[in-house]
MIMINU-717045 format. One record per residue (C-alpha): y negated, x negated, z negated; residue number from 1. Coordinates in pm, 1 decimal, always signed. Each point is the difference from the previous one (the first is absolute). Layout:
// residues N
<pt><y>Y</y><x>X</x><z>Z</z><seq>NUM</seq></pt>
...
END
This chain:
// residues 245
<pt><y>-530.1</y><x>+6516.5</x><z>-1040.9</z><seq>1</seq></pt>
<pt><y>+341.7</y><x>+174.7</x><z>-24.2</z><seq>2</seq></pt>
<pt><y>+313.7</y><x>-119.9</x><z>-197.5</z><seq>3</seq></pt>
<pt><y>+133.2</y><x>-190.9</x><z>+297.2</z><seq>4</seq></pt>
<pt><y>-308.0</y><x>-205.2</x><z>+37.1</z><seq>5</seq></pt>
<pt><y>-5.8</y><x>-103.9</x><z>-358.7</z><seq>6</seq></pt>
<pt><y>+378.9</y><x>-82.6</x><z>+12.6</z><seq>7</seq></pt>
<pt><y>-66.7</y><x>-234.3</x><z>+298.2</z><seq>8</seq></pt>
<pt><y>-296.6</y><x>-164.8</x><z>-173.7</z><seq>9</seq></pt>
<pt><y>+229.9</y><x>-45.5</x><z>-311.0</z><seq>10</seq></pt>
<pt><y>+287.0</y><x>-137.4</x><z>+201.6</z><seq>11</seq></pt>
<pt><y>-239.9</y><x>-252.4</x><z>+167.6</z><seq>12</seq></pt>
<pt><y>-147.6</y><x>-109.2</x><z>-331.6</z><seq>13</seq></pt>
<pt><y>+355.5</y><x>-30.6</x><z>-141.6</z><seq>14</seq></pt>
<pt><y>+91.3</y><x>-220.3</x><z>+297.7</z><seq>15</seq></pt>
<pt><y>-305.5</y><x>-222.9</x><z>-45.7</z><seq>16</seq></pt>
<pt><y>+60.5</y><x>-25.0</x><z>-377.0</z><seq>17</seq></pt>
<pt><y>+359.3</y><x>-91.1</x><z>+65.1</z><seq>18</seq></pt>
<pt><y>-95.2</y><x>-269.4</x><z>+255.9</z><seq>19</seq></pt>
<pt><y>-261.7</y><x>-150.8</x><z>-250.2</z><seq>20</seq></pt>
<pt><y>+258.3</y><x>+2.2</x><z>-267.5</z><seq>21</seq></pt>
<pt><y>+257.0</y><x>-182.5</x><z>+215.9</z><seq>22</seq></pt>
<pt><y>-251.8</y><x>-262.8</x><z>+103.9</z><seq>23</seq></pt>
<pt><y>-108.0</y><x>-49.8</x><z>-363.3</z><seq>24</seq></pt>
<pt><y>+346.8</y><x>-25.8</x><z>-104.6</z><seq>25</seq></pt>
<pt><y>+96.5</y><x>-247.6</x><z>+267.7</z><seq>26</seq></pt>
<pt><y>-306.1</y><x>-208.3</x><z>-85.6</z><seq>27</seq></pt>
<pt><y>+116.8</y><x>-3.2</x><z>-379.6</z><seq>28</seq></pt>
<pt><y>+340.0</y><x>-107.8</x><z>+110.1</z><seq>29</seq></pt>
<pt><y>-127.9</y><x>-274.4</x><z>+233.3</z><seq>30</seq></pt>
<pt><y>-199.6</y><x>-150.1</x><z>-274.9</z><seq>31</seq></pt>
<pt><y>+287.4</y><x>+1.2</x><z>-243.2</z><seq>32</seq></pt>
<pt><y>+272.9</y><x>-95.1</x><z>+252.2</z><seq>33</seq></pt>
<pt><y>-141.7</y><x>-147.8</x><z>+312.0</z><seq>34</seq></pt>
<pt><y>+179.6</y><x>+93.2</x><z>+318.4</z><seq>35</seq></pt>
<pt><y>+270.6</y><x>-239.9</x><z>+97.3</z><seq>36</seq></pt>
<pt><y>+195.4</y><x>-43.8</x><z>+325.3</z><seq>37</seq></pt>
<pt><y>+333.0</y><x>+180.1</x><z>-24.0</z><seq>38</seq></pt>
<pt><y>+182.5</y><x>-310.7</x><z>+115.4</z><seq>39</seq></pt>
<pt><y>-162.8</y><x>-328.5</x><z>-88.8</z><seq>40</seq></pt>
<pt><y>-237.8</y><x>+143.0</x><z>-279.6</z><seq>41</seq></pt>
<pt><y>-323.2</y><x>-146.1</x><z>+149.7</z><seq>42</seq></pt>
<pt><y>-313.8</y><x>+184.3</x><z>-79.3</z><seq>43</seq></pt>
<pt><y>-88.5</y><x>+282.9</x><z>+232.8</z><seq>44</seq></pt>
<pt><y>-248.2</y><x>+282.7</x><z>+23.0</z><seq>45</seq></pt>
<pt><y>+229.4</y><x>+292.8</x><z>-41.1</z><seq>46</seq></pt>
<pt><y>+306.8</y><x>+74.0</x><z>-209.4</z><seq>47</seq></pt>
<pt><y>+352.1</y><x>+62.7</x><z>+156.3</z><seq>48</seq></pt>
<pt><y>-87.8</y><x>-216.6</x><z>+312.1</z><seq>49</seq></pt>
<pt><y>+87.7</y><x>-332.8</x><z>+159.2</z><seq>50</seq></pt>
<pt><y>-237.4</y><x>-289.2</x><z>+44.5</z><seq>51</seq></pt>
<pt><y>-87.3</y><x>-70.2</x><z>+357.8</z><seq>52</seq></pt>
<pt><y>+232.8</y><x>-317.3</x><z>+16.8</z><seq>53</seq></pt>
<pt><y>+309.7</y><x>+207.9</x><z>-128.6</z><seq>54</seq></pt>
<pt><y>-91.0</y><x>+290.4</x><z>+219.9</z><seq>55</seq></pt>
<pt><y>-6.7</y><x>-231.2</x><z>+322.9</z><seq>56</seq></pt>
<pt><y>+346.5</y><x>-136.0</x><z>-93.1</z><seq>57</seq></pt>
<pt><y>+149.8</y><x>+354.5</x><z>+16.2</z><seq>58</seq></pt>
<pt><y>+155.8</y><x>+80.5</x><z>+342.8</z><seq>59</seq></pt>
<pt><y>-60.6</y><x>+379.0</x><z>+27.6</z><seq>60</seq></pt>
<pt><y>+241.3</y><x>+187.5</x><z>+214.9</z><seq>61</seq></pt>
<pt><y>-183.9</y><x>+231.0</x><z>+261.1</z><seq>62</seq></pt>
<pt><y>+103.0</y><x>+196.4</x><z>+304.7</z><seq>63</seq></pt>
<pt><y>+190.3</y><x>-24.8</x><z>+213.0</z><seq>64</seq></pt>
<pt><y>+309.0</y><x>-13.0</x><z>-218.6</z><seq>65</seq></pt>
<pt><y>+351.2</y><x>+115.0</x><z>+34.7</z><seq>66</seq></pt>
<pt><y>+33.5</y><x>+344.8</x><z>-170.2</z><seq>67</seq></pt>
<pt><y>+363.8</y><x>-31.9</x><z>-97.7</z><seq>68</seq></pt>
<pt><y>+91.0</y><x>-373.4</x><z>-12.8</z><seq>69</seq></pt>
<pt><y>+331.4</y><x>+82.9</x><z>+160.3</z><seq>70</seq></pt>
<pt><y>+152.7</y><x>+125.8</x><z>-343.2</z><seq>71</seq></pt>
<pt><y>+237.9</y><x>+276.8</x><z>+33.3</z><seq>72</seq></pt>
<pt><y>-43.1</y><x>+139.1</x><z>-359.5</z><seq>73</seq></pt>
<pt><y>-371.9</y><x>+41.6</x><z>-27.1</z><seq>74</seq></pt>
<pt><y>-238.2</y><x>+160.5</x><z>+254.9</z><seq>75</seq></pt>
<pt><y>-296.7</y><x>-221.8</x><z>-31.8</z><seq>76</seq></pt>
<pt><y>-140.3</y><x>-294.3</x><z>-198.1</z><seq>77</seq></pt>
<pt><y>-342.6</y><x>-131.7</x><z>-55.2</z><seq>78</seq></pt>
<pt><y>-163.8</y><x>-287.1</x><z>-205.5</z><seq>79</seq></pt>
<pt><y>-338.8</y><x>-120.5</x><z>-74.3</z><seq>80</seq></pt>
<pt><y>+41.9</y><x>-367.7</x><z>+70.8</z><seq>81</seq></pt>
<pt><y>+237.3</y><x>-265.3</x><z>+114.9</z><seq>82</seq></pt>
<pt><y>+178.4</y><x>-183.0</x><z>-293.9</z><seq>83</seq></pt>
<pt><y>-163.9</y><x>-337.6</x><z>-15.3</z><seq>84</seq></pt>
<pt><y>-79.4</y><x>-236.4</x><z>-291.3</z><seq>85</seq></pt>
<pt><y>-318.7</y><x>+203.7</x><z>-96.0</z><seq>86</seq></pt>
<pt><y>+203.0</y><x>+340.9</x><z>-11.8</z><seq>87</seq></pt>
<pt><y>+277.7</y><x>-167.9</x><z>-180.5</z><seq>88</seq></pt>
<pt><y>-269.1</y><x>-103.3</x><z>-266.4</z><seq>89</seq></pt>
<pt><y>-125.6</y><x>+343.9</x><z>-33.4</z><seq>90</seq></pt>
<pt><y>+352.2</y><x>+164.4</x><z>-14.5</z><seq>91</seq></pt>
<pt><y>+151.0</y><x>-239.9</x><z>-232.2</z><seq>92</seq></pt>
<pt><y>-300.9</y><x>+31.1</x><z>-247.6</z><seq>93</seq></pt>
<pt><y>+39.0</y><x>+374.5</x><z>+11.8</z><seq>94</seq></pt>
<pt><y>+373.3</y><x>-12.5</x><z>-64.1</z><seq>95</seq></pt>
<pt><y>+46.0</y><x>-287.4</x><z>-241.7</z><seq>96</seq></pt>
<pt><y>-334.7</y><x>-85.8</x><z>-151.7</z><seq>97</seq></pt>
<pt><y>-112.5</y><x>+350.2</x><z>-131.0</z><seq>98</seq></pt>
<pt><y>-268.1</y><x>+13.9</x><z>+247.0</z><seq>99</seq></pt>
<pt><y>+30.6</y><x>+379.0</x><z>+11.7</z><seq>100</seq></pt>
<pt><y>-367.7</y><x>+54.9</x><z>+88.1</z><seq>101</seq></pt>
<pt><y>+95.0</y><x>-99.1</x><z>+343.3</z><seq>102</seq></pt>
<pt><y>+194.0</y><x>+328.8</x><z>+49.1</z><seq>103</seq></pt>
<pt><y>-304.4</y><x>+218.6</x><z>+77.9</z><seq>104</seq></pt>
<pt><y>-165.4</y><x>-222.0</x><z>+265.7</z><seq>105</seq></pt>
<pt><y>+340.8</y><x>-62.1</x><z>+167.5</z><seq>106</seq></pt>
<pt><y>+67.6</y><x>+366.0</x><z>+1.6</z><seq>107</seq></pt>
<pt><y>-327.5</y><x>+76.5</x><z>+177.2</z><seq>108</seq></pt>
<pt><y>+81.0</y><x>-254.1</x><z>+258.9</z><seq>109</seq></pt>
<pt><y>+361.0</y><x>+139.2</x><z>+47.6</z><seq>110</seq></pt>
<pt><y>-133.2</y><x>+353.9</x><z>+25.6</z><seq>111</seq></pt>
<pt><y>-232.8</y><x>-102.7</x><z>+278.2</z><seq>112</seq></pt>
<pt><y>+248.8</y><x>-202.4</x><z>+183.3</z><seq>113</seq></pt>
<pt><y>+263.3</y><x>+257.0</x><z>-35.3</z><seq>114</seq></pt>
<pt><y>-188.2</y><x>+289.6</x><z>+85.8</z><seq>115</seq></pt>
<pt><y>+237.9</y><x>+97.5</x><z>+276.4</z><seq>116</seq></pt>
<pt><y>+304.1</y><x>-47.4</x><z>-204.1</z><seq>117</seq></pt>
<pt><y>-151.5</y><x>+212.8</x><z>-287.4</z><seq>118</seq></pt>
<pt><y>-122.8</y><x>+279.0</x><z>+231.1</z><seq>119</seq></pt>
<pt><y>+228.7</y><x>+305.6</x><z>-68.0</z><seq>120</seq></pt>
<pt><y>+189.2</y><x>-169.2</x><z>-267.4</z><seq>121</seq></pt>
<pt><y>+127.6</y><x>+227.3</x><z>-271.6</z><seq>122</seq></pt>
<pt><y>+51.2</y><x>-263.0</x><z>-281.9</z><seq>123</seq></pt>
<pt><y>+2.1</y><x>-364.9</x><z>-78.1</z><seq>124</seq></pt>
<pt><y>+288.7</y><x>-189.0</x><z>-142.4</z><seq>125</seq></pt>
<pt><y>-25.2</y><x>-341.4</x><z>-151.2</z><seq>126</seq></pt>
<pt><y>+283.0</y><x>-269.9</x><z>+34.5</z><seq>127</seq></pt>
<pt><y>+152.1</y><x>-14.9</x><z>-348.0</z><seq>128</seq></pt>
<pt><y>+85.2</y><x>-291.5</x><z>-221.5</z><seq>129</seq></pt>
<pt><y>+313.7</y><x>-35.4</x><z>-199.3</z><seq>130</seq></pt>
<pt><y>-37.0</y><x>+113.8</x><z>-355.7</z><seq>131</seq></pt>
<pt><y>+37.5</y><x>-360.9</x><z>-126.9</z><seq>132</seq></pt>
<pt><y>-248.9</y><x>-131.3</x><z>+233.0</z><seq>133</seq></pt>
<pt><y>-237.7</y><x>+274.0</x><z>-74.7</z><seq>134</seq></pt>
<pt><y>+49.4</y><x>-67.8</x><z>-375.9</z><seq>135</seq></pt>
<pt><y>-78.2</y><x>-366.5</x><z>+41.2</z><seq>136</seq></pt>
<pt><y>-301.2</y><x>+61.8</x><z>+222.7</z><seq>137</seq></pt>
<pt><y>-131.0</y><x>+316.7</x><z>-173.7</z><seq>138</seq></pt>
<pt><y>-117.5</y><x>+157.9</x><z>+324.8</z><seq>139</seq></pt>
<pt><y>+111.1</y><x>+57.9</x><z>+351.3</z><seq>140</seq></pt>
<pt><y>-255.4</y><x>-122.1</x><z>+239.0</z><seq>141</seq></pt>
<pt><y>+122.7</y><x>+243.9</x><z>+285.5</z><seq>142</seq></pt>
<pt><y>-42.3</y><x>+293.8</x><z>-233.4</z><seq>143</seq></pt>
<pt><y>-342.9</y><x>-109.1</x><z>-98.3</z><seq>144</seq></pt>
<pt><y>-97.3</y><x>-15.4</x><z>+363.2</z><seq>145</seq></pt>
<pt><y>+159.0</y><x>+339.0</x><z>+73.1</z><seq>146</seq></pt>
<pt><y>-204.4</y><x>+163.4</x><z>-273.6</z><seq>147</seq></pt>
<pt><y>-317.3</y><x>-168.2</x><z>+109.4</z><seq>148</seq></pt>
<pt><y>+59.6</y><x>+106.5</x><z>+370.0</z><seq>149</seq></pt>
<pt><y>+80.2</y><x>+351.0</x><z>-118.3</z><seq>150</seq></pt>
<pt><y>-359.1</y><x>+32.2</x><z>-140.5</z><seq>151</seq></pt>
<pt><y>-154.0</y><x>-146.9</x><z>+312.5</z><seq>152</seq></pt>
<pt><y>+208.3</y><x>+209.9</x><z>+255.6</z><seq>153</seq></pt>
<pt><y>+57.2</y><x>+312.1</x><z>-212.8</z><seq>154</seq></pt>
<pt><y>+361.7</y><x>-19.3</x><z>+55.8</z><seq>155</seq></pt>
<pt><y>+239.4</y><x>+62.3</x><z>-300.2</z><seq>156</seq></pt>
<pt><y>+222.9</y><x>-279.0</x><z>-128.0</z><seq>157</seq></pt>
<pt><y>+342.4</y><x>+39.5</x><z>-136.0</z><seq>158</seq></pt>
<pt><y>+28.6</y><x>-340.2</x><z>-194.5</z><seq>159</seq></pt>
<pt><y>+366.3</y><x>+48.7</x><z>-114.0</z><seq>160</seq></pt>
<pt><y>+148.4</y><x>+137.5</x><z>+321.5</z><seq>161</seq></pt>
<pt><y>+183.5</y><x>-312.1</x><z>+59.0</z><seq>162</seq></pt>
<pt><y>+216.8</y><x>-193.9</x><z>-249.7</z><seq>163</seq></pt>
<pt><y>+123.1</y><x>-363.1</x><z>+24.9</z><seq>164</seq></pt>
<pt><y>+344.7</y><x>+62.4</x><z>-100.8</z><seq>165</seq></pt>
<pt><y>+112.6</y><x>-365.6</x><z>-11.8</z><seq>166</seq></pt>
<pt><y>-182.6</y><x>-320.1</x><z>-43.2</z><seq>167</seq></pt>
<pt><y>-33.9</y><x>-222.8</x><z>+306.4</z><seq>168</seq></pt>
<pt><y>-54.6</y><x>-363.6</x><z>+46.2</z><seq>169</seq></pt>
<pt><y>-353.5</y><x>-92.5</x><z>+122.0</z><seq>170</seq></pt>
<pt><y>-31.5</y><x>+43.7</x><z>+366.7</z><seq>171</seq></pt>
<pt><y>-201.9</y><x>-327.8</x><z>+51.8</z><seq>172</seq></pt>
<pt><y>+206.0</y><x>-260.7</x><z>+179.6</z><seq>173</seq></pt>
<pt><y>+251.0</y><x>+244.0</x><z>+134.3</z><seq>174</seq></pt>
<pt><y>+51.5</y><x>+62.4</x><z>+377.2</z><seq>175</seq></pt>
<pt><y>-31.6</y><x>+343.5</x><z>+153.1</z><seq>176</seq></pt>
<pt><y>+377.9</y><x>+72.3</x><z>-27.0</z><seq>177</seq></pt>
<pt><y>+7.9</y><x>-125.3</x><z>-360.5</z><seq>178</seq></pt>
<pt><y>-317.4</y><x>+210.8</x><z>-86.4</z><seq>179</seq></pt>
<pt><y>+187.4</y><x>+300.7</x><z>+135.0</z><seq>180</seq></pt>
<pt><y>+315.0</y><x>-63.2</x><z>-189.8</z><seq>181</seq></pt>
<pt><y>-202.6</y><x>-76.5</x><z>-321.8</z><seq>182</seq></pt>
<pt><y>-174.8</y><x>+341.7</x><z>-13.1</z><seq>183</seq></pt>
<pt><y>+283.6</y><x>+222.1</x><z>+156.6</z><seq>184</seq></pt>
<pt><y>+60.8</y><x>+291.9</x><z>-221.6</z><seq>185</seq></pt>
<pt><y>-257.7</y><x>-139.5</x><z>-250.1</z><seq>186</seq></pt>
<pt><y>-204.6</y><x>+317.9</x><z>+16.2</z><seq>187</seq></pt>
<pt><y>+68.2</y><x>+365.7</x><z>-82.4</z><seq>188</seq></pt>
<pt><y>-173.2</y><x>+332.6</x><z>-47.0</z><seq>189</seq></pt>
<pt><y>+40.1</y><x>+179.1</x><z>-312.0</z><seq>190</seq></pt>
<pt><y>+163.7</y><x>+330.7</x><z>+10.6</z><seq>191</seq></pt>
<pt><y>-302.1</y><x>+163.3</x><z>-167.2</z><seq>192</seq></pt>
<pt><y>-227.3</y><x>-138.9</x><z>+265.5</z><seq>193</seq></pt>
<pt><y>+210.8</y><x>+88.7</x><z>+297.9</z><seq>194</seq></pt>
<pt><y>-153.2</y><x>+351.4</x><z>+34.3</z><seq>195</seq></pt>
<pt><y>-350.5</y><x>-131.0</x><z>+4.2</z><seq>196</seq></pt>
<pt><y>+84.2</y><x>-212.8</x><z>+298.4</z><seq>197</seq></pt>
<pt><y>+155.7</y><x>+268.3</x><z>+219.1</z><seq>198</seq></pt>
<pt><y>-155.2</y><x>-7.4</x><z>+349.7</z><seq>199</seq></pt>
<pt><y>-299.1</y><x>-204.7</x><z>-127.9</z><seq>200</seq></pt>
<pt><y>-183.7</y><x>-268.2</x><z>+203.4</z><seq>201</seq></pt>
<pt><y>-7.9</y><x>-287.9</x><z>-232.3</z><seq>202</seq></pt>
<pt><y>-183.2</y><x>-333.3</x><z>+2.4</z><seq>203</seq></pt>
<pt><y>+170.0</y><x>-294.8</x><z>-176.9</z><seq>204</seq></pt>
<pt><y>-245.0</y><x>-218.4</x><z>-175.3</z><seq>205</seq></pt>
<pt><y>+59.0</y><x>-369.8</x><z>-84.5</z><seq>206</seq></pt>
<pt><y>-194.7</y><x>-326.3</x><z>-15.9</z><seq>207</seq></pt>
<pt><y>+157.7</y><x>-186.5</x><z>+288.6</z><seq>208</seq></pt>
<pt><y>+216.2</y><x>+63.2</x><z>+294.2</z><seq>209</seq></pt>
<pt><y>+210.7</y><x>-284.2</x><z>+102.0</z><seq>210</seq></pt>
<pt><y>+324.3</y><x>+52.6</x><z>+176.7</z><seq>211</seq></pt>
<pt><y>-1.0</y><x>+376.5</x><z>-57.0</z><seq>212</seq></pt>
<pt><y>+323.5</y><x>-15.7</x><z>-203.0</z><seq>213</seq></pt>
<pt><y>-151.4</y><x>+146.4</x><z>-316.3</z><seq>214</seq></pt>
<pt><y>-192.3</y><x>+285.8</x><z>+191.6</z><seq>215</seq></pt>
<pt><y>+322.8</y><x>+80.1</x><z>+202.2</z><seq>216</seq></pt>
<pt><y>+203.7</y><x>+23.0</x><z>-321.1</z><seq>217</seq></pt>
<pt><y>-259.8</y><x>+224.4</x><z>-149.8</z><seq>218</seq></pt>
<pt><y>-40.4</y><x>+203.9</x><z>+302.5</z><seq>219</seq></pt>
<pt><y>+378.7</y><x>+43.4</x><z>+32.5</z><seq>220</seq></pt>
<pt><y>+15.9</y><x>+151.1</x><z>-342.8</z><seq>221</seq></pt>
<pt><y>-300.0</y><x>+231.9</x><z>+54.1</z><seq>222</seq></pt>
<pt><y>+139.6</y><x>+123.7</x><z>+326.6</z><seq>223</seq></pt>
<pt><y>+343.7</y><x>+55.7</x><z>-142.3</z><seq>224</seq></pt>
<pt><y>-176.1</y><x>+216.3</x><z>-273.4</z><seq>225</seq></pt>
<pt><y>-146.0</y><x>+232.5</x><z>+249.2</z><seq>226</seq></pt>
<pt><y>-332.4</y><x>-166.3</x><z>+93.0</z><seq>227</seq></pt>
<pt><y>-110.5</y><x>+103.2</x><z>+352.1</z><seq>228</seq></pt>
<pt><y>-182.9</y><x>-335.1</x><z>+80.6</z><seq>229</seq></pt>
<pt><y>-94.0</y><x>-326.6</x><z>-170.8</z><seq>230</seq></pt>
<pt><y>-286.6</y><x>-238.9</x><z>+86.0</z><seq>231</seq></pt>
<pt><y>-90.3</y><x>-330.1</x><z>-164.1</z><seq>232</seq></pt>
<pt><y>-339.5</y><x>-126.1</x><z>-104.8</z><seq>233</seq></pt>
<pt><y>-43.2</y><x>-340.6</x><z>-166.8</z><seq>234</seq></pt>
<pt><y>-289.7</y><x>-238.9</x><z>-64.0</z><seq>235</seq></pt>
<pt><y>+154.1</y><x>-290.8</x><z>+179.8</z><seq>236</seq></pt>
<pt><y>+256.1</y><x>-46.3</x><z>+278.1</z><seq>237</seq></pt>
<pt><y>+194.2</y><x>-319.3</x><z>+61.0</z><seq>238</seq></pt>
<pt><y>-17.9</y><x>-59.5</x><z>+358.2</z><seq>239</seq></pt>
<pt><y>+200.1</y><x>-334.3</x><z>-10.4</z><seq>240</seq></pt>
<pt><y>+344.4</y><x>-89.2</x><z>-132.3</z><seq>241</seq></pt>
<pt><y>-153.9</y><x>-129.8</x><z>-319.8</z><seq>242</seq></pt>
<pt><y>-136.0</y><x>+201.3</x><z>-273.1</z><seq>243</seq></pt>
<pt><y>+93.5</y><x>+217.4</x><z>-314.8</z><seq>244</seq></pt>
<pt><y>+127.7</y><x>+353.0</x><z>-7.5</z><seq>245</seq></pt>
END
């Protein structure tokens, strides 16, 4: 047998060993930390999944969908699910209750649902938090999602491309016009980041798309800095007047 044959066998054995190691590791983890539903924490058979009850309560968005949602400042938008009570529970736990383990499974769903938006993208950019809010929360959920999607979709992410230059009031409870006024001029692209955005096809990452006010304000800043195109990818989309941005 030549060297190539031995190499093939060695790679095959390595793959088998890696799979056995992964299964053994998962079994050990399961025995120490039994898998729980990402939302309600009920016992399930696999980590980073939902129980059947919570899964059935999610309203997945499937084709046909509007590609642009009628928004002039971003070319396309896609989300995994409709924003309902179950989606709200998942997102709020992720944002405010340190349930950061939700980032990876949410990112996998977003990468699948947003395949068309991600196709041909040059980079991912998360919606930023104001520095005071980031200090209080200790992490930006949009940045965590962008980094996780980057690994799944093999698209680079620029975590600090956008800066929230002023602190805004919470969007919840505001109407469409008030939401746009609230975030108008709230985002900027740092001078050191502008060259990296020139003529780039960018996908803006966030957890929820509500009125589109935040996405429009971010897209406006990116396009003004020289981006060629901006798409939007979120986990949930508010398809009714009520919700949270």
